MIZA-842116 format. One line per field, with one value per residue (C-alpha): residue number from 0; residue in three letters; x, y, z. Coordinates in nm, 3 decimals. Layout:
k = NUM:...
r = ala:...
c1 = X:...
c2 = Y:...
c3 = Z:...
REM end
This chain:
k = 0:1:2:3:4:5:6:7:8:9:10:11:12:13:14:15:16:17:18:19:20:21:22:23:24:25:26:27:28:29:30:31:32:33:34:35:36:37:38:39:40:41:42:43:44:45:46:47:48:49:50:51:52:53:54:55:56:57:58:59:60:61:62:63:64:65:66:67:68:69:70:71:72:73:74:75:76:77:78:79:80:81:82:83:84:85:86:87:88:89:90:91:92:93:94:95:96:97:98:99:100:101:102:103:104:105:106:107:108:109:110:111:112:113:114:115:116:117:118:119:120:121:122:123:124:125:126:127:128:129:130:131:132:133:134:135:136:137:138:139:140:141:142:143:144:145:146:147:148:149:150:151:152:153:154:155:156:157:158:159:160:161:162:163:164:165
r = met:lys:met:phe:gly:val:val:ala:val:val:gly:ile:val:gly:ser:val:ala:cys:ala:leu:pro:ala:phe:ala:gly:asp:leu:pro:lys:gln:gly:pro:ile:ser:gly:lys:tyr:gly:trp:tyr:gly:val:gly:lys:thr:thr:glu:val:asp:lys:gly:his:leu:val:phe:val:gly:glu:phe:ser:gly:pro:leu:met:ser:gly:thr:pro:gly:gly:phe:leu:asp:gly:ala:thr:val:thr:cys:ile:gly:phe:asn:asp:ile:tyr:leu:asp:gly:arg:glu:ser:ala:ala:his:gly:tyr:cys:ile:ala:thr:asp:gly:asp:gly:asp:lys:ala:tyr:ser:arg:trp:ser:asn:his:gly:gly:pro:met:asn:arg:met:asn:gly:asp:asn:val:trp:tyr:asp:gly:thr:gly:lys:tyr:ala:gly:met:arg:gly:ser:asn:arg:phe:asp:val:thr:leu:asn:pro:ala:gly:ala:gly:ile:ser:his:leu:his:asp:gly:his:tyr:glu:leu:lys
c1 = 4.147:3.922:3.624:3.851:3.940:3.544:3.433:3.708:3.674:3.305:3.326:3.526:3.336:3.053:3.236:3.170:2.932:2.659:2.332:2.137:1.776:1.509:1.348:1.682:1.498:1.336:1.675:1.762:2.070:2.245:2.151:2.270:2.361:2.280:2.157:2.225:2.391:2.325:2.578:2.734:3.106:3.292:3.637:3.984:4.201:4.555:4.803:5.101:5.306:5.282:4.972:4.923:4.627:4.525:4.181:4.026:3.680:3.346:3.063:2.696:2.372:2.085:2.080:1.812:1.838:1.815:1.497:1.284:1.369:1.665:2.011:2.118:1.772:1.671:2.049:2.240:2.558:2.905:3.215:3.586:3.763:4.138:4.204:4.527:4.411:4.633:4.565:4.880:4.674:4.863:4.646:4.446:4.304:4.148:4.049:3.848:3.560:3.197:2.953:2.593:2.335:1.997:1.696:1.735:2.078:2.267:2.583:2.763:3.089:3.334:3.634:3.626:3.897:3.884:4.125:4.185:3.915:3.809:3.739:3.381:3.343:3.506:3.447:3.579:3.546:3.332:3.449:3.190:3.356:3.167:2.893:2.695:2.370:2.219:2.519:2.800:3.029:2.869:3.085:3.035:3.170:3.015:3.135:3.004:3.030:3.039:2.898:3.006:2.897:3.130:2.909:3.087:2.767:2.732:2.544:2.741:2.556:2.625:2.645:2.765:2.754:2.668:2.639:2.616:2.493:2.633
c2 = -3.946:-4.263:-4.035:-3.912:-4.274:-4.387:-4.056:-4.112:-4.522:-4.450:-4.211:-4.441:-4.752:-4.561:-4.639:-4.884:-4.959:-5.137:-5.381:-5.596:-5.592:-5.757:-5.884:-5.964:-6.244:-5.996:-5.777:-5.709:-5.892:-5.511:-5.154:-4.899:-4.850:-4.608:-4.506:-4.424:-4.696:-4.584:-4.744:-4.691:-4.798:-4.942:-5.048:-4.926:-4.632:-4.616:-4.325:-4.526:-4.172:-3.783:-3.667:-4.033:-4.219:-4.582:-4.688:-5.080:-5.131:-5.242:-5.042:-5.189:-5.104:-5.118:-5.003:-4.819:-4.822:-4.499:-4.702:-4.914:-5.266:-5.178:-5.319:-5.324:-5.259:-5.337:-5.534:-5.555:-5.401:-5.512:-5.334:-5.400:-5.091:-4.937:-4.580:-4.399:-4.073:-3.761:-3.460:-3.248:-3.154:-3.446:-3.649:-3.964:-4.265:-4.581:-4.904:-5.231:-5.476:-5.513:-5.814:-5.689:-5.959:-5.987:-6.098:-6.457:-6.485:-6.440:-6.217:-5.948:-5.872:-5.533:-5.357:-4.992:-4.733:-4.360:-4.062:-3.661:-3.438:-3.324:-3.606:-3.540:-3.550:-3.799:-3.970:-4.308:-4.568:-4.928:-5.237:-5.541:-5.861:-6.166:-6.304:-6.588:-6.752:-6.525:-6.267:-6.544:-6.394:-6.017:-5.739:-5.369:-5.052:-4.721:-4.390:-4.270:-3.963:-4.019:-3.765:-3.868:-3.739:-3.717:-4.024:-4.256:-4.267:-4.158:-4.213:-4.308:-4.187:-4.414:-4.316:-4.294:-4.702:-5.013:-5.380:-5.712:-6.031:-6.369
c3 = 1.235:1.192:1.048:0.792:0.705:0.707:0.510:0.266:0.163:0.192:-0.095:-0.274:-0.262:-0.336:-0.597:-0.691:-0.543:-0.700:-0.669:-0.924:-1.010:-0.847:-1.146:-1.321:-1.516:-1.758:-1.783:-2.123:-2.245:-2.254:-2.153:-1.965:-1.596:-1.394:-1.053:-0.663:-0.398:-0.065:0.186:0.519:0.592:0.888:0.887:1.057:0.987:1.043:1.051:0.887:0.863:0.934:0.785:0.561:0.658:0.537:0.597:0.525:0.547:0.411:0.242:0.255:0.104:-0.152:-0.512:-0.685:-1.021:-1.259:-1.418:-1.232:-1.288:-1.456:-1.390:-1.037:-0.907:-0.582:-0.486:-0.195:-0.242:-0.024:-0.117:0.027:-0.020:0.057:0.051:0.104:0.224:0.257:0.478:0.342:0.037:-0.164:-0.431:-0.237:-0.381:-0.310:-0.504:-0.383:-0.534:-0.509:-0.489:-0.619:-0.473:-0.621:-0.506:-0.663:-0.466:-0.809:-0.811:-1.011:-0.968:-0.978:-0.926:-0.862:-0.829:-0.737:-0.697:-0.626:-0.497:-0.147:0.088:0.092:-0.304:-0.503:-0.851:-1.032:-1.263:-1.207:-1.386:-1.386:-1.480:-1.392:-1.168:-1.088:-1.228:-1.479:-1.424:-1.518:-1.764:-1.790:-1.835:-1.832:-1.697:-1.516:-1.387:-1.025:-0.825:-0.441:-0.156:0.194:0.523:0.884:0.975:0.745:0.521:0.169:-0.152:-0.515:-0.838:-1.092:-1.427:-1.820:-1.775:-1.985:-1.948:-2.137:-2.017:-2.136
REM end
């Protein structure tokens, strides 16, 4: 059961999941968001009733922008997630928050959510709502697709996104 929780949450967080560019000072004030966030999830899964698991955990890893030096390129991302997992075919759902830290130590904050799909493939939405340093006041959003493996690791593909720095 613990494997299901880690896999499900990991897929979800992969939601979001994101990182910032190594050279964010050179980052344009607005632009696209695309890339890959590889992560490993750890946490706790509890069966709350028959066929219904809840996972709470953390996902961490690097983000590589779809464009070298682009938004989120080379950042370290940590996401916290909560996942309802149903083993009886009902739609599962998850949500959480991410903190992406760039090479200068500046942070960008996002919240993510996803639902449905098989446990090893999910998709969702991520909203960038603030940050510190050069990311203070930033806004943006992106979609994500997650692929999980049973060992608790996954990759989130970020796409269809856009950001604006203040």
